[in-house]
N, C-alpha and C positions, 0 to 999 in steps of 0.2 A: 687688243680686244678690250672693250669697255665692260663695265660691271652692270648687269641688268638690275633694274630697280626693285622689282618684286617678283620673284619666281619661286615655285614650289616643286620639289621633287616628291613623287609618291613612291614609297618603298615599303613592301612587306618586311617585317623584321624576322630574321632567321637566327638560329642558335649560334652558328659559327660564321656565317658569311652573309653579305647583303647583295642582292642582285643589282645590276646596273640601273641607275635611275633614269627617268624620262623627264626632260626639262619642259616645264609648262611655258606657254608663249610669253614673251616679254610684253609688258603693258605700258601704256602712256597714262599718266594721271591727267585727265582732261582739265581744261580751264574751268575754274570754279571760284566762288567767293568764300573767303574765310571771314566770319563776323569779327568785329573788334571785341577785345576782352575788356570788361569793366575795370579791371585792375591794370593790365599791361598795355591797353590800347592795341596797336598793331592792326591786323586784319588787312584785307585787300583781295586782289585777284591773283591767283596762283595757278601753276601747272608744273609738271615734272616729266622728264624723260628718263632714260636708263640710268644716267649718272649725274644728273643735275636737276635743279629746280629753278623756276623763274617767277618773278613777281612783275606784274604789269601795273604801272601807275603813271605818274608824270614822266617817268623814265622807265625803260626796261632794265631789270636787275637780274642778271644771270648768276646763280650760285652753284658751283660744282660740289658734289659729294666727295669729300676728301678722307673721311674716316675719323674714328675716335682719337687717333693718335695725333692728328693734325691740330695745332694749338688754337686756331680760330678760323672763322669763315674767310673766304677770299671772293667776295662778290665782284662782279664785273658789270657795271651799268653803262648804258648807251643813251645819249640824247643827241638827236640830229640838230645841228645849230646853223648850217649854212649849205645851200645848194647853188651852184653857179653854172652858167652855160656861156662859154667864152668869157667876156668881161662883165656879163650881166648877172646880177644877183636875183635869184628867183624868190618871190615872196613866200614866207613861211608863217604859219600860225600854229600855236600850241594847242591843238585840239585834244580833248580828252579821248583816250582810246575806247574802242568798242569791241565786244566779243562777236566775231563773225561765225564761229562754229566751235565745236568741242576742242579743236586743236589750233584755231587761228584767231589771232588778235591783231587789230588794225588801228593805226594812227593816221588820220587824215591831216597831212601837213600843208595842204593847199597845192603846193607845187607837185606833189606826188603822194601816193599812198605808201606808208611804211607798214609792212605786214610781217608778223612773226608766226611761223609754223612750228608747233611743238612736235618734234620727231624723237624717236628713240635714241638715235645716234647723236643728236645735237639740236640746237635751236636755229632754225633757218630764218634769216632776216632778208626780206626783199623790199626793193623800192620800185614801184610801178609808175611809169610816166605814160599818160594817156596819149600824148602827142609830142613831137619834137619841139622843145622849148626855144630853140634858136640854133645858132651855129657856134662851133668851137668845142673845146674840151668840156665834157660834163663832169663836174666835181661835186661829190657828196662828202661833207665833213661832219664828223660827230665828236662830241666830247665823251671821253671814257672816264668813268668814276671807279677807280680801283687802286689798291696798294701794289698791284702787280706791275711789272715793267717790261717793256719790249725795246729792242734796239731801234733807235731812230734811223730814219732814212727812207729812200725810195726802195721798197722791197720787191718791186716788180709784180709779176703775176705769181704770187707764192703765199703759202700759209704764214701767218704771223703768230708766233708763240709769245705768251706773256708769262714771266717767271716771278717766283717769290724771292725773298732775300737770300735763301739758301741755293738759288739757282735751279730749283725744280720747275719744270714747265707745268703750269696749272691750267691755263685756258688757251685754246687755239682759235684764232680768227681766220676763217677759211679763205683760200684764194678766191677772189671775187670774179664773177663772170656775168656778162650781160647777155640776155637772150631776147631776140626781137620777135615780131609777130610771125615771121616766116620760119621760126625755129632755129635761126642761125645764132651761133654763140660767139661772143667777142670777149677775149680776155681783158681784164682791167688791172691797173696798177694800184698798189696799196702804199700809201705814204704814212709814215709814223713820225710824229713830232711831239714828244712829251706825252700829254694826256689827250692828244687828238689823233684821229685816224681820218685820212682822206682817201676816198675811192675815186679813181680817175678813168674815164673812158675817153680815148683820144678823139680828136675832131673828125678824123677820117672815118672812124667807125660810127660816130654820131650821124654823119652824113649818109653812110651806106645802110644804116639799119632801117628796117621796116617797123614803124611804130604802131601800137604801144610797145614799150621796152621794159624789161624786168631786170633789175640788178640783184644778184643773188650771192651774198656771202653766207657762211655757216659758222656758228659758235659751237665749240666742242670742249669737253673736259678731257684733258690728256693725262691726268694723274691717276695711277692705280695704287701706288704705295709710296709713302714718304721716306722710307728707309728700309733697311734689311729686315726690320721688325714689322710684321704685318700689323695693320691698324686694328687693335683689339676692339671688339664690340660692334663691328659692322658686318652684316646686319645682326640685329638682336631680336629674337622672337620671344615675346614675353608671355604669351598665353594663347590658349585655344579653348573654345567652348562649342557646344552642340545644340542645335535646334531639333528636338525630337519630333516636332510636328511636320517639318519640311525636309528632314533628313539632310541637314546642311551643317557645315563647320565654319566658324569664323576664327581667323587667326589675327593676332595683333603683332605688327612688325615695326621695329624702330630702326632708323638709319641716321648715321652721323654725317652731317655736312662737315662738321669739325668737332673738336672736343667741347665747344661751347654752343653747339646747335644740333639738337637731336629732334627728329621728326617722327610722327606716328602715322601708320597706315593700317587700315582694317581691310582684310581681303576675305571674300566669301568663297567657299568650296563645297562641292558635293561630298557626301559621306566617303570616308576612306581616302580623301584627297584625290578622288578619281578625276575631277574636272574643276577648273577654275571658273568662277562666276564673276570675277573681276573685283576691282577696288570699289569699296562702298563708302569709305571715309578716309580723309587725309587731314593732317594738321601740320602744315609745312611753313608756317610763318617764321621769318628770320629773326623776329624780336623776342621769341621765347623758345625754350626747350619743351618738348612733349615727351614725358617719360613714365615709367612704372605702370604701363597699361595692363588692365585686367578686364576680361570679358565674361559675360554670362548671358542667359536667356531667361525672359520672364514670360511664362506661358499664358497667364491671364491677360496680359497686354499684347501678346504676339509681338514682342520687341526684343531685339538684342540690346544690351547695355554694355558700353565700354567706359570704364572709369580710368582717369589718368591724371598725372601732375603736369601743370604748366609752371615753369620757372622763368620769371620775367627779367629780361635784361635791364629794363628801365628802372625798376624798383628794387630788384634783388630779392623779391618775395616769391613764394610758391603758393599755389592754390590748386584745389582739386576741381577738375572739370569732368563732365560725363556726356556721352553721346548716345541717344536712343536711336535705334535703326529698325525700321519696319521689317518684320519677318519676311524672308524670301525676296525682298526688294534688292535688285542689283543696281539701283540708281545711286550715283554719288550724292551723298547728303552730308552737309557740314553743320547740321544743327548741334548746338552746344547747350548744356545745362551748367549753371554756375553755382558753386558753393562758396560763400564769402567767408574768408577767415576772420576770426575775431581781431579787433584792433591790436596792432603790434605783434601779430603772429603770422605764421605760415602753415599751410596744410599741405601734406604730401603723402606718398606711399598708400594710395587707396586700395582697399579690398572690396570686392563686389559680389553679392550673392543674388540669385534669381529663383524662380519657381518653375517646377516641371511643366512640360507640355500638357495641354488640355486641362490645366488647373484654372481657377477663377482669380487667383491672386494677381493684382496689377502692380505689386510693389517690387522694387529693387532695394536691396539693403546695402548701404555704404558704410564702411568704417575707414578711418584714416588716422595718420599721425599728425599731431599738432605741436609745433615748436613755438614757444612764446617769444623768443628773440628779444627779450627785455633788454633795453639799453643799446640795442643795435639799430635803432631807427627803422625797424621793419625789415631790414636786410636779413635774409635767411641765414641762420647759423644753427648748428646742431645743439639743441637745448639739452642740458643735463637733466632737466625735469620734463621731458616730452610727455605728452598725454595721448590717449587713444579716444577718439570720438566716433559717434554712431548716429546715422539718420536713416530714414526710409523715404523713398521717392516713388510716388504714383506716376509711372511712366506713361499712363494714358492721359495725364493732365494736359491742359493747354499752356501755352507760353505765358510767362509772367516775368516778374522782376528778376527771378533767378533762372530764367530760361524755361525750357519745356518741363512739364511735370509739376507736381505739388509736393514739396518736401515737408516732412514732419519736423518738429523741433529737435535739434541735435542734443544728444546727451553724452556725458563723459562715461567711459568704461573704466571701472576700477578693478583692482585685484587684491592680493593679500598684502603687498608692500604698502607702508603708510603713505597716504596722500601727501604730496608736497615734499616727500623725502625719496622719491623713486623716479626712475626713468622707464617709460613704457614706449616701445617702438615696434615698427614692422608688423602691423596687424594683418591677419589672414582669416579667411572663413571658407566654409564649404561652398562650392560653386553653385549648388542648386538644392532646393528643398521640395519635398512632396507636399508640405503644408498640412499633413494629416496626423502628426504625432506631437508629443509634448513640446519638444524644442524644434524650431525651424533651422536655426543656425548656431554653430559654435564659433565664436570670434576669439581667436587666440593672438598672442603677442609676446614679444620679449619683455622682460622686466628686470630691473637692476635696483637694488636697495642702496642708495648713495651713502646712507648713514648707518650701514650695517655694523653690528658689533665687531670690533677688530679692524674696521675701516676698509675691508675688502670684501666684496660680494662676488658672485658669479652671475652671468645672465641666466635667468630661468625662463621657462615658458609657462604661461597661464592662459586661462580662457574663461569667458562668460557665455552662457547660452541665452538666447532670446526666443520668445514664442512668436506666434503669428501676428501679434499686435505690436511687436518691437519691444515688449517689456522683458526685463531681465528675470530669469529664473533664479531661485535661491542657490547660493553656493558659488564657489570659484573652483573651476577645474585646474589642477596643477599636474604638470608632466611628471611621470614616475621618475624620470632621470634627474629631477630637481634636487633629490637628496640621495646620498650626501653631496656636499658642495665641492665636487671634484672637477667639474667641467662647466664651461660656458655652453649653453644651449642656444644656437644661433640660426637665424633665418628660417623660422618655422613656416610650414605650409600645411593647411588643413583641407580635408575633404571628408564627405560622409553623407549619411542619409538616415532619416527616421531614428533619431536618437543614438545612432552608431557613428562614430567618427574615428578617423585615422589622422595622425599628425606625424610629420617628418621634419627633421632638423639636423644640423651638424653639431658635433661635439668637439670642443677644443679644450685641452687640458689647461685649467686655470692656474696650475702651479708654474706653467711655462708662460702664461699670460696673466699675471696677478694684478690686472687693472681692467677698467671698463673698455674693452676693445670695441671699436666701431666696425670692424670687419665681420663678415659672416662666414668666412672660410673656416672649415674645421678639418680634423684628421679622420673623422668617422661620420658616416651617415646613419642616423638612428631613425627608427619608425616604431610607433606604438599606436594602440587602438583602445577605445573605451566604449562600452555599451551602457548608456545611462538608464536603460530599462531593466538592466540585469547587473550582476556583479561585474567588476572590472575584468576585462579580457585583454589578451595580447600584450604582455609586458614588453618593455622596450627591447628591441633587437638591433644590433649593428649589421647593416647590409653592405657597407663598404668601409674599408679601413686602409689608410696609407701609413700607419704607424704614428710617427710624430710630425709628419709633413702636413701642414695645414693648407690644403689645396682643393678641398671638396666643397661644393655649393649645391644645395637642393634648389631646383628650379621648377619642378612640377610634381603633382600628386593627383591620382585619380582613384576613386573608390568604385568597386563593382557593386552596383545596386541590385544585381540579380542574385549573385551567390552570397552577398553580404559577408564575404569571407576574404576576398582578394583585393589587392590594391597594387598599383604600379607607381613607383617613385622614380623620377628622372633627376639625375644630377650630372654635373660636369666636373672634371678635374682640370684645374687651370694650369697645371704644369705640362702634362702631355697634350693638353687642349682636347681631351676626348669627352664624348657624351655617352652616358650609360643609362639604361632602363632596367629596373629590377622589379620583378613580380613577386609579391609576398603572399602568404596565406594567413589563416586566422590567428596563428601564433606570431605573426610578423616576421617569420623566418623565410628565407629565400626559397622560392619555387623555381624560378628561372632568372638568370642574370644575363643581360645582353650588353655588348659594346655596340652602340648605334653608330658611332663615328670615331675613327682614330686614324688620321692620316698625317704622316710626318710633314712638318712645315705648314700645316693648316691649323686654323684655330676654330674648334667646334665650341659653340656656346649654347647650353641647354635652354629650353623653353618650357612652356606649360604642358598640361595633359588633361584629358577628359575621358569619359567613358561613353561608349556607344552601345546602348542596351538593345538595339535592334540587331546588330551584327555580333553582339557579345564579344566586344574587343575594346582595347584601349587605344586612343590616338594621342600622339604627342608631337611636338614640333621643336626644331632647333635651327640655328643659323650657323654658317661656316664662312670664315674669312679665308679664302684660298688665293688671294692676290689676283684673281681674274674674274670669275663669274659672281663670287660672293652669294652663293645660293642660300635659299631657305628650304629646309626639308620637312616633309610630313612623314610620319612613320606610324606603324601599327604593332601593338603587342596582341597577338591572338592566342586563343587556347588551341591545344592540339585536338584535332577532330578524332573522336573515338566512336566505335560502334555502339549502338543502343544495347542496353542489357537484354539478354535473351534467355528464355527458359530452355531447359534440356531435360532429357530422361523421362521415364514413365514413373509417375508418383506411386502407383500401386494403390495403397490405402489412402486415397486422396482426402486431404483435410483442409482445403482452402487453396488460395492462390497467392503466389509470391511476386513481389515487384520491388524495384528500387525507386525511392522518392528523391527528387531534386537532382542536383548535378553530381556526377561521379568524377571529380577532379581532385588532384593532389592539392592539399591546402584548404579544402572545403570543409567547413564546420558543420553544415546543416543537412548532410546526406543521411538517409535512413533506409533501413530494410523494413518493408511492411508486409503484413499478412491480412488478407481479407477472406470472408466467407467461411471462417472456421467456426467450430462450436464455441458458444459463449462461456465466459468464466473459466477458461482452462489455462493451464500453464503452457506457454508456447516457448519452445527452445529453438533459437536460430544458431545454426552451425556455419562456420566460415573456414575455408581451406584454400590453399593455392593450387589444388588439383581436384578434378572430378573423380567420381567413383560410380560403380554400378553393382552394389552388393545387396541381394535379396536378404531380408531379415526374418524370413519364416522360421529358420532354424533357431532363432532366438526368441520365438514366441510373438513376433510382431506381424503375423499373418502375411498379407501380400505387400507389406511396406518394403520400400527399397531405399537404401542409403546411397545418396548421389554425390556426397562430398567425401574426400579422403581424410580420415581421422587419425592417420598415422604420421609420425615425424618423417621428414621435416615439413610436410605440407600443411598439417593441421595448424590453424591459427588460434581460434577461441570459440566460445559459445556465449550467447546472450539470452537472457530469460526475460519474459514479459507475460502479462496476464491478458487474455483476450477480453474485449469489451462485450457488452450485451449484443452488439451487432456482429461479433466475431472478428473484430479488428485488433491487430497488435502492431506495435512499431518499436524499433530500437534505433536510436541515433548512432551513427558510425562516422565520427569526424575522421578525416584522412590527413594525417600529419604531413607537414612539409618535408620531413626527412625521408619519406618513403620514395623509392624509385618507381617508375611506371610498372604496373603489375596487373595481372588478370586474377580475379578472385571468384570463388564459387560459394554459393549460399544455398541453404535448404532449411525450411521450417519443420519442426516436429511438434505436434499438439498432443500433450499428455493428459490422460484422464484415468489415473489409478492403474488398473491392470494393463499390462502391455497389449493385450488383445484389443483394447479400446484406443490405442495410439494411432494417430493418422499423421500423414506428412504431405508436403507439397512437392511439386516438381523442383528441379534445381534451377538456379539462376546464375548466369555468368555475367560479371560486370568488369569492364576494363576501366582502370583508373590511370589517368595520364595527366600531363601538365597542360 
């Protein structure tokens, strides 16, 4: 069974178990043109099937997807060099190929048409002869360009396998058959001699066939795994974002042809991963790697934006590229924007932020890591003094020297560590901004002080905020975990909205790693939050802990823009290869924790996350290397459905109306009990209990008033006091701590005015609080 190219399972996430997934249809990447890169060259005409990609140029080059553990690509190129009939050589000319359809590419050789059909299961190669060219054996010879080898000799009518040096079968050349105009099929022989293959149709069949005649071999990738160890990192889903205008999701998927060749695909889905809308972008050139993809949506431009790194084989450098995609468009588009690195440097690891749906902002914000590579001739090396840079791109702009869009001048982002003495790496920012508050984005990064007193620092996390013009706001945000210097803070991810941000990262004990580690695996996953419009909130909390085993990596984070209290962090554990999603509340403590994937022998690799404000849920993605299908999964973290708050009981001496404001969820900070229609300027007392009551208060001098909540232990909780406004309104905020289990609570307001006979009260209100 071959590995499908890009497939997505849609799974609702449950507390203990996951329902069986449904596999989305396999897809073909149609024939398309990749523009040349100004740094790395490359470009050309590409397509892909389930487990291979192909480039059409002067020759056809077939490249199987072998996985991240395979050391290098194993391309298989074909060029037809000779066609004979009997003793006569047919004239050939090297015509440039042409695209016939989304899946068909043709070379007119003169003597025949050589056509390639891109199919899921393999690349079909056919030779079509319009008329019988003569008498005798028909022979088609091609030169094969590959490091793979096959056994020489007359193989008869059989598949031919090509092997690598370790003896693994990599590419299969199918048993060749000729089909005539009457539909009759004639088996052909395949002869292998070094780097040439010859296809032979015997003279008797040539004479018997009704012409035109089609010769039909098939190229296939026959490798699924190179060893008992599954190829780590194939596929890898790096991010997901949402278009709130068209209710669609975009996911970024990366696949390894080998350890030295990684490709990027963007796939569009309807909300909740309910349906696939197809591939809308691909970057499959064999001369560069496409990695680190992040996606967002820009509401004012109605564009998706995907930013990623290209690592060029020819120069050894890296550069940031970006793709703008028209909202709701399902067309394959390979438009690329270029950011040019400074001389002698490489750019990598981009972060990208956009603006909410229905806003006017046309800008995408890009931040990236810059390595200076001094003395390395431009070849990328990890610079001990890496920098973080920032630019904004108007994605409605027209194409120019830097590709589509108009970019603002790039600026360097600094932090607390001294310039020139520190290392700043791995930028991250919130996925989207409303554009209506002081700061639009928080751009955070790892930082290490190379010349710290004592000679050893730990990686810290810092950040800078920018406003809607891209200008830096005063001050540097520093993670609360930075002090004391006990742990490296690694691989941060930021999300947030309207001056409120959450940041998640791993912690690794720096007494065990007393040096500047380049890894981002930690033994704990921490998450913290900060409200720049109010005092600091949400001190750091550890939501996953393996003790001293450094195997955890944070891959996704999404902030709930509705409750402004909850977030979901996605991480994977690289030892059991499991993927986890954790929902936290306003204290950053766990509300719910899920194991999204954990199957023995399979490698789950976490991806990104985003928030769906229409359905009030979180979406996240991850990939799985299972040795067979290599699926990509989409999953959802949803809130428990709870009944709406309801009033109960007869108020008696009615003194206004009671209601619950905002969400009634565990971990929610901004819920409130409200009173309306009461007498102005009065003391209002709100009572809370775990049980209702129905006790007339006439005997206590309260006239017709009725107590509707139980004030006796163990049900009584507390009382809240407030003063009614001139309009008779009162409110008490009641944050619901994450430590609470699901519960049903009963409330009632009493409005006091001196003598008990003037006291009034409301009906009771029952509120269910759940996760």
